[in-house]
C-alpha positions as CSV (number, residue, x, y, z in Angstrom):
1,M,59.1,-67.2,-27.9
2,D,57.0,-68.4,-25.0
3,S,55.7,-65.5,-23.0
4,D,55.8,-67.7,-19.9
5,R,59.6,-68.0,-20.1
6,I,61.1,-66.6,-16.9
7,S,64.6,-66.1,-15.5
8,G,64.4,-69.2,-13.4
9,D,65.8,-67.2,-10.5
10,A,64.4,-67.1,-7.1
11,S,64.5,-63.8,-5.2
12,F,67.5,-62.3,-3.6
13,K,65.4,-62.4,-0.5
14,E,66.1,-64.7,2.5
15,T,68.3,-67.1,0.5
16,A,71.8,-68.3,0.6
17,C,72.3,-66.0,-2.4
18,S,71.7,-62.9,-0.3
19,D,74.7,-60.5,-0.1
20,S,76.4,-60.1,3.3
21,S,76.4,-56.7,4.9
22,A,79.7,-57.5,6.7
23,S,83.3,-56.6,5.8
24,W,82.7,-53.6,3.5
25,E,85.6,-51.2,3.4
26,R,83.8,-48.6,5.5
27,P,80.6,-48.9,7.6
28,E,78.6,-46.4,5.4
29,Q,79.3,-48.6,2.4
30,A,77.0,-51.2,3.9
31,V,73.9,-48.9,3.7
32,L,72.6,-50.2,0.3
33,P,73.2,-53.9,1.1
34,L,71.5,-53.4,4.5
35,L,68.5,-51.6,2.8
36,H,68.3,-54.5,0.3
37,D,68.3,-57.0,3.2
38,A,65.5,-55.0,5.0
39,M,63.4,-54.9,1.8
40,G,63.8,-58.7,1.5
41,R,62.0,-59.3,4.8
42,S,58.7,-57.6,3.9
43,N,59.0,-55.5,0.7
44,Y,59.4,-52.3,2.6
45,I,61.7,-50.9,5.2
46,R,60.3,-50.4,8.7
47,E,61.1,-47.6,11.1
48,E,63.0,-49.9,13.5
49,E,65.1,-51.2,10.5
50,V,66.0,-47.6,9.6
51,R,67.3,-47.1,13.1
52,E,69.2,-50.3,13.1
53,I,70.8,-49.6,9.7
54,A,71.8,-46.1,11.0
55,R,73.5,-47.8,14.1
56,K,75.4,-50.3,11.9
57,T,76.6,-47.7,9.4
58,S,77.3,-44.8,11.8
59,L,74.8,-42.7,9.9
60,S,71.9,-40.8,11.3
61,P,68.3,-42.2,10.6
62,S,67.6,-39.1,8.5
63,D,70.8,-39.9,6.5
64,V,69.6,-43.4,5.9
65,L,66.2,-42.1,4.7
66,G,67.8,-39.5,2.5
67,I,69.9,-42.2,0.8
68,G,67.2,-44.9,0.6
69,T,64.5,-42.6,-0.9
70,F,66.8,-41.7,-3.7
71,Y,66.6,-45.3,-5.1
72,Q,63.5,-46.8,-6.8
73,F,63.9,-50.3,-5.4
74,F,63.6,-49.2,-1.8
75,S,60.2,-48.4,-0.2
76,F,59.4,-47.0,3.2
77,H,55.7,-47.7,3.2
78,P,53.9,-51.0,3.3
79,S,53.9,-52.8,-0.1
80,G,52.3,-56.0,-1.4
81,H,53.8,-59.4,-0.9
82,H,54.9,-59.3,-4.6
83,V,56.1,-56.2,-6.5
84,I,55.3,-56.2,-10.3
85,R,57.4,-53.9,-12.5
86,P,56.2,-53.7,-16.1
87,C,58.7,-52.1,-18.5
88,L,57.4,-48.7,-19.6
89,T,60.2,-47.5,-21.9
90,N,60.0,-47.3,-25.7
91,P,61.5,-50.7,-26.9
92,C,58.8,-52.5,-24.9
93,L,56.1,-49.9,-25.5
94,N,56.7,-50.2,-29.2
95,N,56.0,-53.9,-29.1
96,G,52.8,-54.0,-27.1
97,G,53.9,-52.6,-23.7
98,K,50.9,-50.2,-23.5
99,K,48.4,-52.9,-24.1
100,L,50.1,-55.1,-21.6
101,F,50.2,-52.5,-18.9
102,R,46.5,-51.7,-19.4
103,A,45.7,-55.4,-19.1
104,L,47.8,-55.8,-16.0
105,S,46.2,-52.8,-14.4
106,R,42.7,-54.1,-15.2
107,N,43.5,-57.6,-14.0
108,L,44.8,-56.4,-10.7
109,G,42.3,-53.5,-10.3
110,I,45.1,-51.1,-9.3
111,G,47.3,-48.4,-10.9
112,I,50.9,-47.5,-10.5
113,E,52.1,-47.3,-6.9
114,E,48.9,-49.0,-5.6
115,T,48.5,-52.3,-3.8
116,T,45.7,-54.8,-4.3
117,S,43.1,-55.0,-1.4
118,D,44.4,-58.4,-0.4
119,G,47.9,-57.1,0.0
120,L,49.3,-59.5,-2.5
121,F,50.5,-57.3,-5.4
122,T,52.0,-53.8,-5.7
123,L,52.4,-52.2,-9.1
124,R,55.4,-50.1,-9.9
125,P,57.0,-48.9,-13.2
126,A,60.3,-50.3,-14.5
127,Q,62.5,-47.9,-16.4
128,C,64.0,-50.5,-18.7
129,L,64.7,-54.1,-17.7
130,G,67.4,-54.7,-20.3
131,Q,65.2,-57.1,-22.2
132,C,64.6,-54.7,-25.1
133,A,64.9,-57.3,-27.9
134,E,62.3,-59.6,-26.3
135,G,59.7,-57.2,-25.0
136,P,57.3,-56.4,-23.7
137,S,58.8,-57.6,-20.4
138,L,57.9,-57.3,-16.8
139,M,59.6,-58.2,-13.5
140,I,57.8,-59.9,-10.6
141,D,60.0,-59.8,-7.5
142,E,63.3,-61.0,-9.1
143,D,61.7,-63.1,-11.9
144,V,61.8,-61.6,-15.4
145,Y,59.2,-62.5,-18.0
146,L,59.8,-61.9,-21.7
147,N,57.4,-61.4,-24.6
148,V,54.4,-61.2,-22.3
149,T,51.0,-60.9,-23.8
150,P,47.7,-59.8,-22.1
151,E,46.4,-63.4,-22.6
152,S,49.3,-64.9,-20.6
153,L,48.9,-62.6,-17.6
154,P,46.4,-64.6,-15.6
155,E,48.5,-67.8,-15.7
156,I,51.6,-65.8,-14.7
157,L,50.0,-64.1,-11.8
158,S,48.5,-67.3,-10.5
159,R,52.0,-68.5,-9.8
160,Y,52.3,-65.9,-7.1
161,K,49.0,-66.3,-5.4
162,S,50.3,-69.1,-3.2
163,S,53.5,-68.7,-1.2
164,G,56.1,-71.4,-1.0
165,P,59.7,-71.7,0.2
166,T,62.3,-69.5,-1.5
167,I,65.2,-71.4,-3.0
168,C,68.4,-70.4,-4.7
169,P,68.4,-72.2,-8.1
170,V,71.2,-72.8,-10.5
171,P,71.5,-69.4,-12.4
172,T,70.6,-69.4,-16.0
173,P,70.8,-66.6,-18.6
174,I,67.6,-65.4,-20.2
175,G,67.0,-64.4,-23.8
176,E,68.4,-65.7,-27.0
177,P,72.2,-65.9,-27.5
178,I,74.2,-63.5,-29.7
179,K,73.3,-63.7,-33.4
180,G,75.5,-63.6,-36.5
181,K,79.3,-63.9,-36.7
182,T,81.4,-63.4,-33.6
183,V,85.1,-62.5,-33.3
184,V,85.9,-61.4,-29.8
185,F,82.7,-62.5,-28.1
186,N,82.4,-66.1,-29.3
187,D,81.1,-67.4,-26.0
188,L,78.1,-65.2,-26.1
189,A,76.7,-67.6,-28.7
190,S,76.3,-70.2,-26.0
191,P,72.8,-70.8,-24.8
192,V,74.0,-71.4,-21.3
193,T,76.4,-69.7,-18.9
194,V,80.1,-70.4,-19.9
195,E,81.4,-72.3,-16.8
196,M,85.0,-72.1,-15.6
197,D,86.1,-75.4,-17.2
198,S,84.6,-74.5,-20.6
199,Y,86.3,-71.0,-20.4
200,L,89.7,-72.6,-19.5
201,E,89.4,-75.1,-22.4
202,K,88.9,-72.2,-24.8
203,G,92.0,-70.4,-23.5
204,G,90.4,-68.5,-20.7
205,Y,92.8,-66.9,-18.2
206,N,95.7,-67.4,-20.6
207,A,95.9,-63.7,-21.0
208,L,96.2,-63.3,-17.3
209,K,98.9,-66.0,-17.2
210,K,100.8,-64.2,-20.0
211,A,100.6,-60.8,-18.3
212,L,101.8,-62.0,-14.9
213,S,104.6,-64.2,-16.3
214,S,106.0,-62.0,-19.1
215,M,104.5,-58.5,-19.2
216,S,105.0,-55.5,-16.9
217,P,102.0,-53.3,-16.0
218,D,103.3,-50.7,-18.5
219,A,103.5,-53.4,-21.2
220,V,99.8,-54.3,-20.6
221,I,98.8,-50.7,-20.9
222,D,100.9,-50.2,-24.1
223,E,99.2,-53.2,-25.7
224,I,95.8,-51.8,-24.9
225,R,96.8,-48.4,-26.2
226,L,98.0,-50.0,-29.4
227,S,94.7,-51.8,-29.9
228,G,92.8,-48.4,-30.0
229,L,90.2,-49.8,-27.6
230,G,87.9,-47.0,-26.4
231,G,85.2,-47.0,-23.8
232,R,82.3,-49.1,-25.0
233,G,79.8,-47.5,-22.7
234,G,79.5,-44.7,-25.2
235,A,82.2,-42.2,-24.6
236,D,84.9,-44.1,-26.7
237,Y,87.6,-42.5,-24.6
238,S,91.0,-44.3,-24.8
239,T,91.0,-47.2,-22.4
240,G,94.8,-47.3,-22.4
241,A,95.0,-43.6,-21.5
242,K,92.5,-44.0,-18.7
243,L,94.5,-46.9,-17.3
244,A,97.7,-44.9,-17.5
245,A,96.1,-41.9,-15.7
246,V,95.3,-44.2,-12.7
247,K,98.6,-46.0,-12.8
248,K,100.7,-42.8,-12.4
249,H,99.4,-42.4,-8.9
250,E,101.0,-44.0,-5.8
251,G,99.1,-45.8,-3.0
252,V,95.6,-47.5,-3.0
253,K,93.8,-47.6,-6.3
254,Y,90.7,-49.3,-7.6
255,V,89.1,-50.7,-10.8
256,V,85.3,-50.6,-11.0
257,A,83.2,-52.3,-13.7
258,N,80.2,-50.2,-14.6
259,A,77.4,-52.8,-14.9
260,D,74.6,-50.3,-14.5
261,E,73.5,-50.1,-18.1
262,G,70.1,-48.5,-17.9
263,E,69.7,-46.8,-21.3
264,P,66.5,-48.0,-23.0
265,G,67.6,-50.2,-25.9
266,T,70.8,-51.4,-24.2
267,F,71.3,-55.0,-23.1
268,K,74.8,-56.0,-24.3
269,D,76.5,-56.0,-20.8
270,R,73.8,-58.4,-19.5
271,Y,74.7,-60.9,-22.2
272,I,78.4,-60.8,-21.2
273,M,77.7,-61.2,-17.5
274,E,75.2,-64.0,-18.0
275,R,76.8,-66.0,-20.8
276,D,80.5,-65.2,-20.4
277,P,81.2,-63.9,-16.9
278,H,84.8,-65.0,-16.8
279,S,85.8,-62.7,-19.7
280,L,84.7,-59.8,-17.5
281,I,86.4,-61.1,-14.4
282,E,89.7,-61.7,-16.3
283,G,89.4,-58.2,-17.8
284,I,89.0,-56.6,-14.4
285,I,92.0,-58.5,-13.0
286,L,94.2,-57.5,-15.9
287,A,93.1,-53.8,-15.5
288,G,93.9,-54.1,-11.8
289,Y,97.4,-55.5,-12.6
290,A,98.0,-52.7,-15.1
291,V,97.2,-49.9,-12.7
292,G,98.5,-51.4,-9.5
293,A,95.2,-52.0,-7.7
294,N,94.4,-54.8,-5.4
295,L,90.6,-54.6,-5.2
296,G,87.9,-54.3,-7.9
297,Y,84.2,-53.8,-7.8
298,I,81.4,-54.7,-10.1
299,Y,78.5,-52.2,-9.6
300,L,75.4,-54.1,-10.9
301,R,72.0,-52.7,-11.5
302,A,69.1,-54.1,-9.4
303,E,67.2,-55.0,-12.5
304,Y,69.6,-57.9,-13.3
305,P,69.1,-60.5,-10.5
306,G,70.2,-63.3,-12.8
307,S,73.5,-61.6,-13.6
308,W,74.1,-61.2,-9.9
309,R,73.9,-64.9,-9.2
310,I,75.9,-65.9,-12.2
311,L,78.7,-63.4,-11.4
312,E,78.6,-64.4,-7.7
313,K,79.2,-68.0,-8.7
314,A,81.9,-67.1,-11.3
315,I,83.8,-65.0,-8.9
316,E,83.9,-67.8,-6.3
317,E,85.1,-70.2,-9.1
318,A,87.9,-67.8,-9.9
319,R,88.9,-67.7,-6.2
320,Q,88.9,-71.4,-5.9
321,R,91.1,-71.9,-9.0
322,G,93.7,-69.3,-7.8
323,F,92.8,-66.5,-10.3
324,L,91.7,-64.2,-7.4
325,G,93.1,-63.9,-4.0
326,E,96.6,-63.7,-2.6
327,H,99.6,-64.1,-4.9
328,I,97.7,-65.0,-8.1
329,L,99.2,-67.9,-10.0
330,G,102.3,-67.8,-7.7
331,S,103.1,-64.2,-8.6
332,G,103.5,-61.2,-6.3
333,F,100.2,-59.8,-7.4
334,S,97.1,-60.1,-5.2
335,Y,93.7,-59.1,-6.3
336,D,90.0,-59.6,-5.3
337,I,86.6,-58.5,-6.8
338,R,83.4,-57.6,-4.9
339,L,79.9,-57.3,-6.2
340,Y,77.8,-54.3,-5.2
341,R,74.2,-54.0,-6.1
342,G,72.5,-50.7,-7.1
343,A,68.9,-50.1,-6.3
344,G,67.2,-48.6,-9.4
345,A,68.7,-45.3,-10.5
346,Y,69.6,-44.7,-14.2
347,I,71.9,-41.8,-13.2
348,C,74.3,-44.3,-11.5
349,G,75.4,-45.3,-15.0
350,E,77.4,-42.0,-15.0
351,E,80.8,-42.8,-13.4
352,S,80.9,-40.2,-10.7
353,S,77.3,-41.0,-9.6
354,L,78.2,-44.7,-9.5
355,I,81.2,-43.9,-7.3
356,N,79.0,-41.9,-4.9
357,S,76.5,-44.8,-4.8
358,L,79.3,-47.3,-4.2
359,E,80.4,-45.3,-1.2
360,G,76.9,-45.7,0.2
361,R,75.5,-42.3,-0.8
362,R,72.8,-40.9,-3.0
363,G,73.9,-41.4,-6.6
364,L,74.5,-37.8,-7.5
365,P,77.0,-36.8,-10.2
366,R,80.1,-34.9,-9.2
367,N,81.5,-31.8,-10.8
368,K,84.7,-32.3,-12.8
369,P,87.6,-31.7,-12.3
370,P,88.9,-33.6,-10.4
371,R,88.5,-36.6,-12.6
372,I,87.7,-40.0,-11.2
373,T,91.1,-41.2,-12.4
374,D,92.6,-38.8,-9.9
375,V,90.0,-38.7,-7.1
376,G,87.6,-41.6,-7.3
377,L,86.4,-44.2,-4.8
378,W,87.2,-43.0,-1.2
379,G,89.2,-40.2,-2.8
380,R,91.6,-42.6,-4.4
381,P,92.5,-42.9,-8.2
382,T,89.9,-45.2,-9.8
383,D,89.5,-46.7,-13.2
384,V,85.8,-47.0,-14.1
385,Q,85.2,-49.0,-17.2
386,N,82.1,-50.4,-19.0
387,V,81.6,-54.2,-18.8
388,E,82.1,-54.6,-22.6
389,T,85.3,-52.6,-22.5
390,L,86.8,-54.8,-19.8
391,A,85.7,-58.0,-21.5
392,N,87.7,-57.0,-24.6
393,I,91.0,-56.8,-22.7
394,P,91.8,-60.6,-22.4
395,S,91.6,-61.0,-26.2
396,I,93.8,-58.0,-26.7
397,I,96.5,-59.2,-24.3
398,L,96.4,-62.7,-25.7
399,K,96.2,-61.9,-29.5
400,G,97.9,-58.5,-29.5
401,G,96.8,-54.9,-30.0
402,E,97.6,-55.0,-33.7
403,W,95.2,-57.9,-34.2
404,Y,92.4,-56.0,-32.4
405,K,93.1,-52.8,-34.3
406,S,92.7,-54.6,-37.6
407,L,89.1,-55.6,-36.9
408,G,87.6,-52.2,-37.3
409,D,88.2,-49.3,-39.6
410,E,90.7,-46.4,-39.5
411,A,88.3,-44.2,-37.6
412,T,87.4,-46.6,-34.8
413,P,89.4,-49.9,-34.3
414,G,87.9,-53.2,-33.1
415,T,84.3,-54.4,-32.9
416,K,81.2,-53.3,-31.1
417,L,78.2,-55.2,-29.6
418,F,75.1,-53.7,-31.3
419,C,71.7,-54.0,-29.6
420,L,68.9,-54.1,-32.1
421,S,65.4,-53.6,-30.9
422,G,62.1,-51.9,-32.0
423,H,60.5,-52.5,-35.3
424,I,63.0,-55.0,-36.8
425,A,62.6,-58.5,-38.1
426,K,65.5,-60.0,-36.1
427,P,66.0,-58.1,-32.9
428,G,68.9,-59.1,-30.7
429,L,72.6,-58.7,-30.0
430,Y,75.2,-58.6,-32.9
431,E,79.0,-58.2,-32.8
432,V,79.8,-55.7,-35.6
433,P,83.2,-54.5,-36.9
434,F,83.4,-50.7,-36.9
435,G,83.0,-49.4,-40.4
436,M,80.0,-51.5,-41.4
437,S,77.1,-49.4,-42.7
438,L,73.9,-48.8,-40.8
439,R,72.0,-50.2,-43.8
440,E,73.8,-53.5,-43.5
441,V,73.2,-53.7,-39.8
442,I,69.5,-53.0,-40.1
443,M,68.5,-54.5,-43.4
444,V,70.9,-57.5,-43.6
445,L,71.8,-58.5,-40.0
446,G,68.5,-57.3,-38.6
447,G,66.4,-58.6,-41.5
448,G,64.8,-55.2,-42.3
449,I,61.4,-53.8,-41.3
450,P,58.7,-56.5,-40.7
451,N,55.0,-56.6,-41.5
452,G,55.4,-54.7,-44.8
453,R,56.1,-51.4,-43.0
454,K,58.7,-48.8,-44.0
455,L,61.6,-47.4,-42.0
456,K,60.8,-44.1,-40.5
457,A,63.7,-43.3,-38.2
458,I,66.5,-44.8,-36.1
459,L,67.8,-44.0,-32.6
460,P,71.5,-45.1,-32.8
461,A,72.2,-44.8,-29.1
462,G,68.8,-45.3,-27.4
463,S,66.9,-42.5,-25.6
464,A,70.0,-40.3,-25.4
465,S,70.6,-39.8,-29.1
466,R,69.2,-37.7,-31.9
467,L,67.1,-39.4,-34.5
468,L,68.6,-40.6,-37.8
469,L,66.5,-40.9,-41.0
470,P,66.4,-43.4,-43.8
471,E,68.8,-41.1,-45.7
472,H,71.4,-41.8,-43.1
473,L,71.4,-45.6,-43.8
474,D,74.7,-45.6,-45.7
475,I,76.8,-43.9,-43.0
476,S,79.7,-45.8,-41.6
477,L,79.2,-47.0,-38.1
478,D,82.1,-45.6,-36.3
479,Y,82.1,-42.8,-33.7
480,P,83.3,-39.9,-36.0
481,S,81.0,-40.7,-38.9
482,V,77.9,-40.9,-36.7
483,A,78.9,-37.7,-35.0
484,L,78.9,-35.9,-38.3
485,T,75.1,-36.4,-38.5
486,G,74.6,-34.5,-35.3
487,S,73.8,-37.7,-33.4
488,F,76.2,-40.2,-31.8
489,L,76.8,-43.9,-31.6
490,G,77.0,-44.2,-27.8
491,S,76.7,-47.8,-26.6
492,A,75.1,-48.8,-30.0
493,S,71.6,-49.4,-28.6
494,V,69.9,-49.1,-32.0
495,I,66.1,-48.7,-31.8
496,V,64.4,-49.0,-35.2
497,L,61.1,-47.2,-35.8
498,D,58.7,-48.0,-38.6
499,D,56.1,-45.7,-40.2
500,S,53.4,-46.7,-37.7
501,T,55.3,-44.7,-35.0
502,C,54.0,-41.4,-33.7
503,M,57.0,-39.2,-33.3
504,V,55.3,-37.0,-30.8
505,D,54.3,-40.0,-28.7
506,L,58.0,-41.2,-28.9
507,A,59.2,-37.8,-27.6
508,Y,56.6,-37.9,-24.8
509,W,57.7,-41.3,-23.5
510,M,61.3,-40.4,-23.8
511,S,60.7,-37.2,-21.8
512,A,58.8,-39.3,-19.2
513,F,61.9,-41.5,-18.8
514,S,64.2,-38.5,-18.5
515,H,62.0,-36.8,-16.0
516,H,61.6,-39.9,-13.9
517,E,65.3,-40.6,-13.9
518,S,66.6,-37.1,-13.2
519,C,68.5,-37.0,-9.9
520,G,67.3,-33.5,-9.3
521,Q,70.7,-32.1,-8.3
522,C,71.0,-29.4,-10.9
523,T,68.3,-26.9,-11.9
524,P,68.6,-27.3,-15.7
525,C,67.9,-31.0,-15.6
526,R,65.6,-31.1,-12.7
527,D,63.3,-28.3,-14.0
528,G,64.0,-28.9,-17.7
529,T,62.9,-32.6,-17.7
530,E,59.8,-31.7,-15.7
531,D,58.9,-28.9,-18.1
532,Y,59.5,-31.2,-21.1
533,Y,57.3,-33.8,-19.7
534,E,54.5,-31.4,-18.8
535,I,54.5,-29.7,-22.2
536,L,54.5,-33.0,-24.0
537,D,51.8,-34.4,-21.8
538,Q,49.6,-31.5,-22.8
539,I,50.4,-32.0,-26.5
540,V,49.6,-35.7,-26.6
541,H,46.3,-35.0,-24.7
542,G,45.1,-32.4,-27.2
543,Q,46.0,-29.3,-25.2
544,G,49.1,-28.2,-27.1
545,K,49.8,-24.9,-28.7
546,P,52.3,-24.0,-31.5
547,E,54.1,-21.6,-29.2
548,M,55.2,-24.5,-27.1
549,F,57.7,-25.5,-29.9
550,D,59.8,-22.5,-29.3
551,L,59.7,-23.1,-25.6
552,L,60.9,-26.7,-26.1
553,V,63.9,-25.4,-28.1
554,R,64.8,-22.7,-25.5
555,I,64.6,-25.1,-22.6
556,G,66.5,-27.7,-24.5
557,D,69.3,-25.3,-25.3
558,Y,69.6,-24.4,-21.6
559,M,69.6,-28.0,-20.5
560,M,72.3,-29.1,-23.1
561,E,74.5,-26.1,-22.2
562,S,74.2,-26.1,-18.4
563,S,73.4,-29.6,-17.0
564,I,76.0,-31.2,-14.9
565,C,76.0,-34.6,-16.5
566,G,74.9,-36.4,-19.7
567,L,71.3,-37.1,-18.6
568,G,70.3,-33.4,-18.7
569,K,72.5,-32.7,-21.8
570,S,70.9,-35.6,-23.8
571,A,67.3,-35.4,-22.5
572,P,66.2,-32.9,-25.2
573,S,67.7,-35.0,-28.1
574,V,64.7,-37.1,-29.1
575,P,62.1,-34.4,-28.7
576,L,64.1,-31.7,-30.5
577,S,65.2,-34.0,-33.4
578,S,61.6,-35.3,-33.7
579,L,60.3,-31.7,-33.9
580,E,63.0,-30.8,-36.5
581,Y,62.4,-33.8,-38.8
582,F,58.7,-34.3,-38.3
583,K,57.3,-30.8,-37.8
584,E,54.1,-31.5,-39.8
585,E,53.3,-34.4,-37.4
586,W,53.7,-32.1,-34.4
587,M,51.5,-29.4,-36.1
588,S,48.7,-31.9,-36.6
589,H,48.8,-32.5,-32.8
590,V,48.6,-28.9,-31.8
591,E,46.5,-27.3,-34.6
592,K,44.1,-30.1,-35.5
593,H,44.4,-32.1,-32.3
594,I,44.8,-35.2,-34.4
595,C,47.4,-37.9,-34.0
596,P,48.0,-39.2,-37.6
597,A,49.2,-42.5,-36.2
598,G,46.2,-42.8,-34.0
599,V,48.4,-43.5,-31.0
600,C,48.0,-40.4,-28.7
601,P,44.8,-40.0,-26.6
602,M,44.3,-36.4,-28.0
603,A,41.8,-35.3,-25.5
604,P,42.1,-33.6,-22.1
605,E,40.3,-36.5,-20.4
606,G,42.3,-39.1,-22.4
607,E,43.8,-42.0,-20.6
608,R,47.1,-41.5,-18.9
609,L,49.0,-44.7,-18.2
610,F,50.7,-43.2,-15.2
611,S,52.3,-40.1,-13.7
612,V,56.1,-40.2,-14.0
613,R,56.5,-38.3,-10.8
614,R,57.8,-40.5,-8.1
615,S,55.2,-41.2,-5.5
616,S,55.8,-39.2,-2.3
617,E,57.3,-41.7,0.1
618,W,55.7,-42.3,3.5
619,I,58.3,-41.4,6.0
620,P,57.8,-42.8,9.5
621,E,57.0,-39.7,11.6
622,G,58.9,-40.8,14.6
623,I,62.3,-41.1,13.0
624,V,63.3,-37.5,12.4
625,E,61.5,-36.3,15.5
626,G,63.2,-39.0,17.6
627,E,66.6,-38.0,16.1
628,E,66.1,-34.4,17.0
629,Q,65.1,-35.3,20.6
630,D,68.2,-37.5,20.9
631,Q,70.4,-34.6,19.8
632,D,68.8,-32.4,22.4
């Protein structure tokens, strides 16, 4: 694929596509949209803009700073005219990402969090751009480039060395369509976005018509229960049970689509939003009807600017055709959907963190109970569902729960979108019925291991999962079967690793990701991810000692037992399973100071690509001081 291929999307900035800061449910909810607007003017947020945002949201300036500095896409110190974000997570790193980063740094003459002397470019890390099957990738402003090579960089960068007018183009999906046989997600095979007319011709919104004309909300929930549909974000919790838990409450309720997939190796939701957005929209409306809500949100990660524009257009189409708004299709049911953009925080993929962010706060996870189904957005019952989960609902309502249930196996009904990346001949997205073997997915659908290499290990659920080995190839791909191995299936973001992989280097980069993305709220995760990163940094640079292994185990046990949310609980998974299965490789690093794969620097002075610690933000001195004077 051509490395010059880009998203075709102009920036969010200063265009008709820019989201409005008006008419949010509460003033403080506007803080993230207003911070995005401020970033759009000069790539950083000025002191006077902080004060203006505080005035509009009824927050203090220090509150606005406290919120803004939590998110990676906001900056409070001067930045270059263009921000470049190379992906530095394993799927891209495994396919030339390190070489690309070094070439980019040399070409610009700067390192991470630095700006070129002419003020044109600032370099920042990206923690997964959701282009894992077509890496290495990088993002310049809101343009995403795939399969980038060091040789293609000069021509790509030249496009940004002269400024021109920003336009809002027709949105187009990026990357290849879904591969193989499809059952539920047929429209993902389209190379273009499925427009409203095409969706209607194929039976789109017929499920909504059926539900509003002949099904009660309880009947909709019963059909979803019958299907056995579980949460496709990784938890596999019963979708029907979750809907019922929200419906039982009186008063205002919400449905929220979690479109903040940030797990390295995961990109399935982007495909749905960019190629078949109306399936998601129809699923949200049906969920809203089932629980008795009148407003839904799509919380979308900032790394998906193309998805934003496609969804924005599709939502407006749905309003114009009468599928959103007052008295939908002449019924007594009214419903609307709003888009809300995150700002670069992996933790916001956790549902309670997402709710906090959607309320205009730092995206910190909440303690449970209470559950989000009881006390969610603005303290009201809320159904938070993954994009893939919601996009399944129209087919279930139209064809029946029994039909959907028959697609999988007895352990897990239905199908699942599998993301294949890493060292595999045919990376991409595949719809797989539960019960298929891992061998068939990797060796048949994925074409096996390329370049004459051998399979070494598999991550079945991206960076959060324990490693599987070639001996696990014949397991059934359903949630209970994968759990028996000690790993889990999660969102089915399968990263394949061949025998050229250094398993210590893999653990190092996974620990770098976890440390960078820890929200810092709880001690086990905050300190544990930092300890893991620092220990592994020493090991890969030739300063490791055998006693560090026991330390990693003890810290990992503490994190898994005591962390508030899944990030801290899963952060030790890759390092500990790598240490368990590939102990000799680790011993070579700490006793002989040799990396058998020749990947790690293995010297104290060896090259470090970057420090994962977030740069200390420059905070305008006058803000907090001025606030204290005002209070006096």
